[in-house]
C-alpha positions in Angstrom: 0.3 -0.2 0.0 3.0 2.7 0.9 4.9 1.7 -2.3 1.1 2.2 -4.4 1.0 5.5 -2.7 4.4 6.3 -3.4 3.7 5.6 -7.0 0.5 7.5 -7.6 2.6 10.4 -5.9 5.3 10.1 -8.1 2.7 10.0 -11.2 1.2 13.2 -9.9 4.4 15.3 -9.5 5.5 14.0 -13.4 2.1 14.5 -14.8 1.9 18.1 -13.4 5.8 18.5 -14.6 4.4 17.8 -18.0 1.7 19.9 -18.3 3.3 22.8 -17.0 6.1 22.3 -19.6 3.4 21.7 -22.1 1.3 24.8 -21.0 4.6 26.9 -21.1 5.6 26.0 -24.4 2.1 26.7 -25.8 2.3 30.2 -24.2 6.1 30.7 -25.5 5.4 29.7 -29.2 1.8 28.1 -30.2 0.1 31.2 -28.8 2.4 34.2 -29.7 0.3 35.8 -32.2 -2.1 36.5 -28.9 1.0 37.9 -27.1 0.1 35.8 -23.6 1.6 36.0 -20.4 3.2 32.6 -19.1 2.5 33.4 -15.7 -0.3 31.8 -14.0 -2.8 34.0 -12.6 -4.1 32.9 -9.1 -7.9 33.3 -8.5 -9.1 33.9 -5.2 -12.5 32.3 -4.2 -14.7 31.8 -1.0 -14.7 28.1 -0.2 -18.0 28.1 1.3 -19.6 29.9 -1.9 -17.7 28.2 -4.1 -19.2 25.1 -2.7 -22.4 26.3 -2.5 -22.4 27.0 -6.3 -21.0 23.6 -7.0 -23.8 21.9 -5.1 -21.5 20.2 -2.7 -18.9 20.0 0.0 -15.4 18.8 -0.6 -12.8 18.1 2.2 -9.3 20.1 1.0 -8.0 17.1 -0.1 -10.6 16.4 -2.5 -11.1 19.5 -4.0 -7.1 20.0 -4.4 -7.7 16.5 -6.6 -10.6 17.4 -8.2 -8.3 20.7 -9.2 -5.7 18.4 -10.4 -7.8 16.3 -12.6 -9.2 19.2 -14.5 -5.6 20.7 -15.0 -5.7 23.6 -12.1 -3.8 23.8 -8.9 -5.1 24.4 -5.4 -2.0 26.8 -4.5 -3.1 27.9 -1.3 -5.7 27.5 1.7 -5.9 31.0 3.7 -8.1 33.5 4.6 -8.2 37.2 4.4 -7.1 37.9 8.3 -4.3 35.7 7.5 -3.0 37.2 4.4 -3.0 41.1 6.4 -1.4 39.5 9.3 1.2 37.9 7.2 1.9 40.9 5.1 0.9 43.7 7.3 1.5 42.3 11.2 -1.5 41.0 13.4 -2.6 44.3 14.6 -3.8 45.2 11.1 -5.6 42.3 10.9 -7.8 42.5 14.0 -10.9 43.4 12.2 -10.3 41.1 8.8 -12.5 38.4 7.7 -11.8 34.7 9.0 -13.7 33.6 5.8 -11.7 30.9 4.2 -9.9 31.7 0.8 -8.8 29.0 -1.6 -6.3 30.9 -3.7 -6.1 28.3 -7.2 -3.4 28.8 -9.9 -5.1 28.8 -13.7 -3.2 28.6 -16.8 -2.5 31.8 -18.0 -4.7 31.2 -21.4 -7.4 29.9 -19.6 -9.2 33.3 -19.7 -12.8 31.6 -19.1 -11.6 30.8 -15.6 -10.4 33.9 -14.4 -13.7 33.9 -11.8 -15.8 32.0 -9.8 -18.4 31.9 -12.4 -16.1 30.4 -14.8 -14.4 28.1 -12.8 -18.1 26.5 -11.5 -19.2 26.2 -14.9 -16.0 24.4 -16.2 -15.7 22.0 -13.2 -19.7 21.0 -13.3 -19.4 20.4 -17.2 -16.2 18.1 -16.4 -18.3 16.3 -13.5 -21.2 15.8 -16.3 -23.4 17.7 -14.2 -24.1 20.2 -16.5 -23.6 20.5 -20.4 -22.0 22.9 -22.2 -24.0 26.1 -22.8 -24.8 27.3 -26.1 -24.3 31.3 -26.3 -26.6 33.5 -28.2 -26.3 36.9 -29.9 -29.8 38.6 -30.2 -31.4 41.7 -31.0 -33.2 44.4 -28.6 -36.8 43.6 -28.1 -37.7 47.0 -28.8 -35.9 49.4 -30.9 -32.7 49.1 -32.9 -29.3 48.0 -31.1 -26.7 50.2 -29.3 -24.2 52.0 -31.1 -20.9 53.2 -30.5 -19.2 55.5 -33.0 -15.6 55.6 -33.7 -14.0 59.1 -35.4 -11.1 59.1 -36.9 -9.2 60.9 -34.0 -9.1 58.1 -32.6 -6.5 56.5 -34.9 -3.8 58.4 -33.2 -4.0 56.6 -29.9 -6.2 53.7 -29.2 -8.2 52.9 -33.0 -10.4 49.7 -32.1 -13.1 49.4 -30.0 -16.1 46.8 -29.6 -19.2 46.7 -27.5 -22.3 44.5 -26.3 -24.9 44.7 -23.8 -25.9 42.4 -20.8 -29.7 43.0 -20.5 -32.0 42.3 -17.0 -29.0 41.3 -15.3 -29.0 40.3 -11.5 -26.5 41.2 -9.0 -25.7 40.1 -5.6 -22.6 41.1 -3.8 -20.8 38.1 -4.5 -21.8 38.4 -8.2 -21.3 42.1 -8.2 -17.6 41.6 -6.9 -17.2 38.7 -9.1 -17.5 40.9 -11.8 -15.2 43.8 -11.0 -12.8 41.1 -10.2 -12.9 39.3 -13.6 -12.5 42.8 -15.2 -9.0 43.0 -13.0 -7.9 39.7 -14.1 -8.3 40.1 -17.7 -6.5 43.6 -17.6 -3.4 42.4 -15.9 -3.1 39.0 -18.1 -4.5 39.5 -21.8 -4.9 42.9 -21.6 -1.1 43.5 -20.7 -2.1 46.1 -18.0 -4.5 47.7 -20.3 -1.7 48.8 -23.0 -3.8 46.6 -25.0 -7.2 46.0 -24.3 -9.3 48.7 -21.3 -12.7 47.5 -20.4 -15.4 49.9 -19.6 -18.7 48.6 -17.9 -21.7 51.3 -17.7 -25.5 51.3 -16.1 -27.3 51.9 -19.5 -30.0 53.3 -17.7 -28.0 56.3 -16.6 -26.6 57.3 -20.0 -28.2 57.6 -23.5 -27.1 56.1 -27.0 -25.9 56.6 -29.6 -22.2 56.9 -28.0 -19.4 58.0 -29.5 -15.7 57.0 -28.8 -13.6 59.9 -29.8 -10.0 61.2 -29.0 -9.1 65.2 -27.5 -6.8 67.4 -26.3 -6.4 66.6 -22.4 -7.1 70.6 -21.8 -10.8 69.8 -23.6 -11.6 67.0 -21.5 -13.6 67.5 -18.2 -15.8 65.2 -16.1 -16.3 63.6 -13.1 -14.1 60.5 -12.6 -15.1 57.0 -10.9 -15.4 58.0 -6.8 -14.5 61.7 -6.9 -16.6 64.1 -5.6 -15.9 67.2 -8.4 -14.7 67.2 -11.8 -11.3 67.6 -13.4 -9.3 67.9 -17.0 -7.5 65.0 -18.3 -4.5 67.0 -17.4 -5.6 67.5 -13.7 -6.6 63.7 -13.5 -2.7 62.6 -14.3 -1.6 64.7 -11.7 -4.0 63.5 -9.5 -3.5 59.4 -10.1 0.5 60.1 -10.2 0.6 59.1 -6.6 -2.1 56.8 -6.6 -1.0 53.2 -6.1 -3.0 51.3 -8.6 -4.0 54.1 -11.5 -0.7 55.6 -11.7 1.1 52.4 -13.4 -1.7 52.9 -16.2 -0.9 57.0 -17.0 2.4 56.4 -19.5 -0.3 54.7 -21.8 -1.6 57.9 -23.1 0.4 60.5 -21.0 2.9 61.4 -24.0 -0.1 61.6 -26.7 -1.3 64.4 -28.0 -4.9 63.2 -27.4 -6.5 61.4 -25.1 -9.5 58.9 -26.2 -12.8 59.4 -24.5 -16.3 57.9 -24.5 -19.6 60.0 -24.5 -23.2 59.4 -24.7 -25.7 61.6 -26.6 -25.9 63.9 -24.5 -22.1 64.5 -24.1 -21.9 62.9 -20.8 -18.6 61.2 -20.2 -18.7 57.5 -20.2 -14.5 56.5 -19.7 -11.4 58.3 -20.5 -9.8 55.0 -21.7 -7.4 53.0 -20.0 -7.4 55.4 -17.3 -10.7 55.9 -15.5 -14.5 55.6 -16.1 -16.6 58.5 -15.3 -18.7 58.3 -12.0 -22.2 59.0 -13.7 -22.4 55.9 -15.5 -20.7 53.2 -12.7 -22.7 50.2 -12.0 -23.8 49.5 -8.6 -25.8 46.2 -6.9 -29.5 47.7 -8.8 -28.0 47.9 -12.3 -29.8 45.7 -14.5 -28.7 47.0 -17.8 -25.0 47.2 -18.6 -23.6 48.6 -21.6 -19.8 47.0 -22.0 -17.0 48.5 -24.2 -13.7 47.5 -25.0 -10.9 50.2 -26.4 -7.8 48.3 -27.8 -4.7 48.6 -29.7 -5.3 45.1 -30.6 -8.6 44.5 -32.4 -7.9 40.8 -31.6 -7.3 40.5 -28.1 -10.7 43.1 -27.7 -13.0 40.7 -29.3 -11.6 37.8 -26.5 -12.3 40.0 -23.6 -15.7 40.9 -24.5 -16.4 37.5 -25.6 -15.3 36.5 -21.9 -16.9 38.7 -20.1 -20.2 38.2 -22.1 -20.5 35.0 -21.7 -19.2 34.4 -18.0 -22.1 36.6 -16.7 -24.9 36.3 -18.8 -26.0 33.4 -16.9 -27.2 36.0 -14.5 -29.6 37.8 -17.1 -33.1 37.2 -17.1 -32.8 34.9 -20.7 -29.2 33.0 -19.5 -26.3 32.9 -21.9 -28.3 35.4 -24.4 -25.8 38.7 -25.3 -27.5 41.7 -27.1 -25.7 43.1 -29.6 -24.3 46.4 -30.6 -23.3 48.3 -33.7 -19.7 49.7 -33.5 -19.6 52.2 -36.5 -15.9 53.0 -37.9 -14.7 56.0 -39.6 -14.7 54.9 -42.8 -18.3 53.7 -42.5 -17.9 50.2 -42.1 -20.3 48.4 -39.3 -19.8 45.2 -37.4 -21.8 43.8 -34.8 -20.1 42.5 -31.3 -20.1 40.6 -29.8 -19.4 38.3 -32.4 -19.7 34.5 -30.1 -18.4 33.0 -33.3 -18.5 28.7 -32.9 -15.8 27.0 -35.3 -15.5 23.5 -36.1 -12.4 21.4 -36.4 -11.7 17.9 -36.9 -9.3 15.6 -36.1 -8.8 11.3 -35.7 -8.8 9.8 -32.5 -5.8 8.2 -34.0 -3.8 11.3 -33.4 -4.8 11.7 -30.0 -4.4 8.3 -28.5 -1.1 8.0 -30.0 0.3 11.6 -28.8 -1.5 11.0 -24.8 -0.2 7.2 -25.0 -3.9 5.4 -24.5 -6.1 3.4 -27.0 -9.6 4.6 -26.6 -12.0 4.5 -28.9 -13.8 7.5 -31.2 -17.0 7.9 -28.9 -14.8 7.7 -25.9 -12.4 10.4 -26.6 -15.3 12.6 -28.0 -16.9 12.3 -24.6 -13.8 12.9 -22.7 -13.3 16.5 -25.0 -17.2 17.5 -24.3 -16.3 17.3 -20.7 -13.8 20.0 -21.2 -16.8 22.1 -22.9 -15.2 21.3 -26.2 -18.2 19.4 -28.0 -17.5 16.5 -29.7 -18.9 13.8 -31.8 -17.3 11.0 -34.3 -18.4 12.2 -37.8 -18.7 8.4 -39.3 -15.9 8.8 -41.4 -13.2 6.3 -39.9 -11.9 7.7 -36.7 -12.6 11.4 -37.3 -13.9 13.4 -34.4 -15.4 16.9 -35.1 -14.6 19.3 -32.2 -17.1 22.6 -31.9 -14.9 24.9 -30.4 -17.0 27.7 -28.1 -16.4 31.3 -27.9 -15.0 30.8 -24.3 -11.9 28.9 -25.7 -9.6 31.4 -27.5 -6.9 29.4 -26.5 -7.7 26.2 -28.7 -6.0 27.2 -32.1 -4.4 23.9 -33.0 -4.9 20.2 -33.0 -2.5 19.7 -29.8 -4.3 22.0 -27.6 -7.6 19.6 -28.3 -5.2 16.6 -27.6 -4.3 18.3 -24.7 -7.7 18.4 -23.3 -8.7 15.2 -24.1 -5.3 14.1 -21.7 -6.4 16.3 -19.2 -10.0 14.7 -19.2 -8.7 11.5 -19.3 -6.5 11.7 -16.5 -2.8 11.9 -15.8 -2.6 9.1 -13.3 -4.8 6.9 -15.6 -2.1 6.9 -18.5 0.1 4.0 -18.3 3.8 4.4 -17.9 5.6 2.6 -20.8 9.6 2.7 -21.8 10.5 4.9 -24.2 10.5 3.4 -27.7 14.4 5.0 -28.4 17.1 3.7 -26.6 20.0 5.9 -25.7 22.9 6.4 -23.2 23.5 9.5 -21.7 26.9 10.9 -21.1 28.5 14.6 -20.1 29.6 17.0 -22.3 33.2 17.3 -22.1 33.2 21.2 -21.5 30.8 20.5 -18.9 33.0 17.3 -17.1 36.3 19.9 -17.5 34.1 22.4 -15.7 33.6 20.3 -12.7 36.9 19.3 -12.2 38.5 23.0 -12.6 35.3 24.1 -10.2 36.8 21.5 -7.1 40.2 22.1 -7.9 39.8 25.8 -7.7 37.4 25.6 -4.4 40.4 23.3 -3.2 42.6 26.1 -3.6 40.7 28.7 -1.9 38.7 30.4 -4.3 35.0 31.7 -3.5 32.5 31.1 -7.0 30.1 33.6 -7.5 26.9 32.8 -9.7 25.3 35.6 -10.8 21.7 36.6 -11.6 21.0 36.3 -15.3 19.3 39.6 -14.9 20.7 42.6 -13.3 20.1 46.7 -13.0 20.7 49.2 -15.1 22.9 50.7 -12.4 25.1 47.5 -12.1 26.3 47.6 -15.9 26.3 51.6 -16.3 26.4 54.2 -13.6 28.8 51.9 -11.3 31.0 51.0 -14.1 31.3 54.9 -15.0 29.4 54.2 -18.4 26.1 55.3 -20.2 23.6 52.8 -20.7 23.1 54.0 -24.1 26.8 52.5 -24.7 25.8 49.4 -23.4 25.1 46.0 -25.2 22.6 44.7 -23.0 19.1 43.5 -23.9 16.4 45.5 -21.9 13.0 44.7 -20.0 10.3 46.8 -21.1 8.4 46.1 -17.8 10.7 44.5 -15.0 8.9 43.7 -11.7 12.1 45.1 -10.2 14.7 47.7 -10.6 17.2 45.1 -9.7 16.4 42.7 -12.6 16.1 44.9 -15.8 
């Protein structure tokens, strides 16, 4: 029994490493065109609220195992009080909540799992307790769709925009918090800290369309921003937020531009100045029933993905679940596009391909069932072992047959894959240069020398200022968004 437990543990570690490596390579290579981050975002959810949504209670070990089976990782079990106590001390944590939080690591390209609603839906489908939902784009019950008109001035700063409406939505405090949290997770992930996409959500009942997306000189923009009591010009706002711990990071995106982007309604009311701040007039509240969502961007593909993720995730709370009201976007050249796209596409691949790559031997029907558990509705075509897989708008990470194959492997279970001896026989041998290095290292240490292993990254000061050189004279490669000043 002990040996069996150890083997299971070893299998799990190996499977986790393989999954991490494959996910990393996909992010670094296969998804280069999407510009994704290789960092795994962590989603924090309240344990009891999560279990209520899942319809059953798990022990910590059971939920950890469920996460592993689904391709996730339960990173930490904590509470708000514990987090504050650890970071700021016990005195600061005295009034904090003791509610248990699960910190779950999610693959960087699985935007559909970045909030409680997405996690619950994915897990319920995975456990065969729910069928993959079908998302529909609908026209408004009366009148024409909301329109967002883009002017030519936006070309100088953020040329693209998409929009949609969530109609007759019902919020609770938990749903509202999750809605805001998803936007923040998307901003930090695919939106690349709002530099590529900025999301704006507005109470549609407080504003009047058609809406205009334009760009003006900073001195010509004046409105009351979110959570402020008076109006500011855009120039004043940039000074105001320069010391703001949250918003100051986004100022460099537009502060050196001759014009700043702006969204207004038909009455001239300012909805937002993307990517910095929304207007306070149209802020959403718990009582909000109709939400106008706009995404401005420098990358239209990412804007479409972000809009699809938001509306598909929270359309479950609409009066007609999984329906999204369409909006028109009119470009400067007169071209009109309807959003959200909510595009479904179909891919075909063979069961033999999946069996061979994963290392299993399953029937075509069984593999189709496995893929359906991963929200990829699949069925055999009847032509040999061919499988038709439908990719929903919630899965922009699926761009290649290998992505479908990986989902089949996850649904099958890494621990269920029989370990086999590799068919290729090789003998490992040390590189001569490495062997020489090891011998020199031992002799140098015996002679009294101390080996120094420096970091791969260093600061600009280390390679320029401290050496009396100008940074422009060095041939060093610079990171555009270093985490700290020591590793630039």
